[in-house]
N, C-alpha and C positions, 0 to 999 in steps of 0.2 A: 205461273211467276216465279221468279227467284225467291221472292220474302215468303212464299206458301211452302217450301219444297221442306219435308221434314229433314233437317240435317242431322246429322251426327256428328258431335263433338266429344270430347273427354275431359274430363276433369282435368286442367291442364294449370299447374302453378308457372310463375314466372320462373326464367331460366331454362328454357327448354326452347331448342331451335331446330326447325323444320324447314331445310334446306329442300326445294324443288328442284328438278333435272327435267330440261327439253332439250330436245333437238331442233325439230322444225316444225314451222306452223304453217301448215299449208293453207291454200286461199280456201280449197275445197277436200273434202276427204278422197283418199286415193286408195285404191283397194289392195296395191301391191306394197302399201306403207300403213296398214291398217291401225298400229300402233302409236301414230305421229298424231300430235294436237292439228285442228284445222280453225278458222278464222273463229266458225258459229261457237263451237267448243271454248276455243280458247276464252274468246268475249265471256263466256259464260264462268270460266274458273277463275278468270282474274275479276269479275265480279266479285263472286264469293269473297274472294282475299282479299278484295279493298272492303266488303261489308263486314266482315267477320274475324279478320285476321290482323295481324299488325305488319305488314309487308314493308323491310327494311333492305339496306343497301347490305352486301355481303360482308364488308370491312366493319363498316358500323355495328351490325350485328355481332358481330364475333368479338370484336373489344367492349361490346355493353355485356354481352355472355361473360366476359372474362372478369371484370369489374363488380359484377354483380347486380346489374340494372339492367338486364333485358326483360321486357316487358311482356305479358301474357300472349300465347297464338303469335309471338314473334315468326315470321317466316320469311324467304329468299327466294326469288327468283332467278335460276342460272340457265343457260344455253350452252353446249357443246358443239364444236366444231367451226363456225362460222357460216352458216348460213344466209344468203342474201333474204329470206323472206326473215329474217329476226328483226330487218329493219323495216321491210317493206310491208309486212302484214301483223308480226307481232308487235311492230313498235309502236304504230297508232294507238293499238287497245291497250296496250300499258302506259301511254302517256294519259289516255281517256281516264283510267283508274288511277292514277299518279302511281304506278308499281315500278319499284327501281328494278333493275337487272344486272346481272352479271354475263356476259356472253363471253367464252373460252373459244380461242383462236387457233386453229390448225393453218399455220402462215405459209405453207406451201402449196395449198388450195385457194389462196386469194387470186383474183383476178384472171381468172375462168378455168383453174382447174378443178378435178372432180375426183371426189373421193374413192377408195376403192369400191367400198358397198354400194356406193351412189352409181357406178358404173355396171355393176352386177344387176340393180333391181330396173335402170335404165335398158338395160340391152334386153333383159327377159322381157320386160314391158313392151320395147319397139320393135322387137325380131317379127315377122311373118311367118317364121319356121314353125310348125307345130311338134318339132321335135329338137330338142339341141343336144348336141355331141360333146358331152363333159366328160369324155375319156381323158383328156390332159390332167382333170383332177380326181381321176380314178373313181369315177361315178356312174360312166357310162353314158345311153342316151338317156333325157330327161324328157316326158312328154309335156307339151306345151298346150293341148287343144282348149283346156279348160282354165278360167279364174283362179280356181283351186291348185290345179297343176302347175301354173306358172307361181302361185304363193310359195308351194312345196319346193319348185326348182330354186327357187331364189334363198330359201332357208339351208338346203342343202347345200348350195354353194358357199353360202356366208359361213357356215360351221366348217368347211374345209378351208379355205383362204384366208378367214382372220388372223390365225397364229401361224401363219407359215412367213417364214423369213421374209423381208421386206422386198429383196429384189426377186424372190420366186413367185411372191405373192403377186405382184404387177406384172410380171412376165406370164404367169398363166392368165389373170383376168384378161389380157390383151388378147391371148389367145382364143378365149373364151368368145372376147366380142366378135373375132373373126370368123369363129364355127359359127356365131348368130348371123351372120350374113353381113358384119359391120355395119349396122344400122346406125343412124346420125344419130347421135347423142348430143343432147345439151349442155351448154360450156356455160352458162348463167345463174348454175344453183348457189354457189358461194358469194362471198360478198367481195365486191370490188376494192380497191385501196380508196375510190371517193364514199363509198359505201360505209367501209370501216372508218374512216373519218366522221362522217355524218353520224353515225350510231354514236362514237364516241363524245362528239359534240352534243347530242340530245340529251348527256348524263348518263346513260349506260356506262358500267364499268368493263373494259376490255383486258381478260386474262389470257395468259398463255396455255397452251394445248400441245407443245411440241411443234415440230417442223411438218413431220408427213403422219402423224397420227399413228405411228407404229407401238405398239405395245411392247412397252420398257423391259419387260421378261426376255424379248426374243433379239434385245441387242445387246453388245458388250458395253462395258461401260465406258468407254469412249464414245461409242454411239450415241447412248442415252443421254451422255453429257452436252454433245454437239444438238442433237436435237430439242433438248429442253431450254438450253442456252442461245440456242441459235433462234427458235422462235422467239424469247423474250428480248432479244435484242432487235429483231427485225419489227417488231410490235412498237417497240419503245423510239426506233428510229423513225416509224413511218406516225405515231401519235405525238412526239416529242413529249412524251411524258412517263414517269416509273410504270412498271406494269409488275404490281405486287403479288398477283394470285394465279395459281395454276391450277388446273384438271389432270389429272393423270388420264390417259387415253384407254378407253374400256374401264378400269377404274377401281376394279374389283383386290380387295388386300391378297398378297401373297400370290395369286395369281399371275395379275397383270402388273403389280409393282411389287417391289420389297422394300425393306426398311434402308436399304442402302439407297434405294432411291429417293424414299422421303428426306434423308439426309443429304441428298445432292440438292432435291428441289431448295433446301433452306441454304446451302452452299452456295447457289448461284442466285442467291438476293430475293428469292420470293419470300412472303410474310405469314402464307396460307394456301392449303391446296386441300381440292375436293376429291371425292372420291364418287363411287357409286354403291356401295356399302349401305345396305338399309339401317334405318334409325333415326333418333334425334340426338342433338348435342344438348350437354348437360356441362356445368362446372364439373362436375366429378369426371366427366369421360372426355373433356376438350381438350385434343390432341389439334393445335392448330393446321398440320400438315396431313390431318387423316379425318376430314370432316364428311360425314354421310351423308348422302342424301336420297332423295324420294322421286320415284319416278309417277306420274301423275296419270297413270293409264287409266282407260275408263271411257264411255261413251256419253258420259252424264256427270253434274257435278254432286248429283244424290253420292255416285259412284265414285265420286274425287273424296267427299266427305267421311264416306266410310273408309277408304285406303288412309285418309290421313290419322284417323282414330287408331286403326289397326298399324301403322306405320309408328307413332307415336308411342305404341306400347312395345315396338320392338327392340332389343339388344343391339347395341352396334357393335357392328365385326369390324376388326379392326387389326392390325399389326402389332403383334406384343413390343 
């Protein structure tokens, strides 16, 4: 039972904020998405946070930290990209445990869109071929006879396509789908507009995540401004409310965004932005446009508690 687990906690003073990052919460564990949470695990993780931590809304937590009134073991839950299961699977679990959350939405994938990484995963999962010709990516033939081979194929493909210029990336992913025999791929992975509005109506904070989830360092300054500002404007139009929070796509400082991008996010009217750098936020490291986040990987709440302890001791990696 939850209360009998030997939790690992650190001696944490007030004024240190842990921000967790999720993407999907699957109904069940999926072998080609081994690092994604699923309903049973997420339920246990949220029970852990509700029992032993102080879950807070992201904006409230950052303001409390700035003002010197953040409580001990304060934490925030965030999701990137805008998956439908944030509403259908994660939503009821968070409501049961009274966990506030933020969901950062890439608006170009609303209403039937599919992100390139999901296209790759779903394609490799669905194809009936035992070998995939990935010559278009410079990888040659990739074996698919076993589950491990399919996992490796997904990993190899994503390493190549993730940092391609957006047009080239999308073209090569489309070529890959054709090489796989054009299997039928799902079109309901991302939020629809009614689902987005339902998520916001339930009290979830909706934040910007660009239009197309392109890594900002692969774009010109004009393209980056169009992506960041365009996503913000779309969300504000759909929700009829301000959208003051932003998450950098991929989110590693220096590699995926620069100080110029952080300054651009500020100029476009956002109040804070989250990264994927490790560490916790304290008053002396607080940069509201470089808030680090922690990925709660692991298959048990004991693993989560141990990782939380390690993350609390990590130094924040940020732009100078």
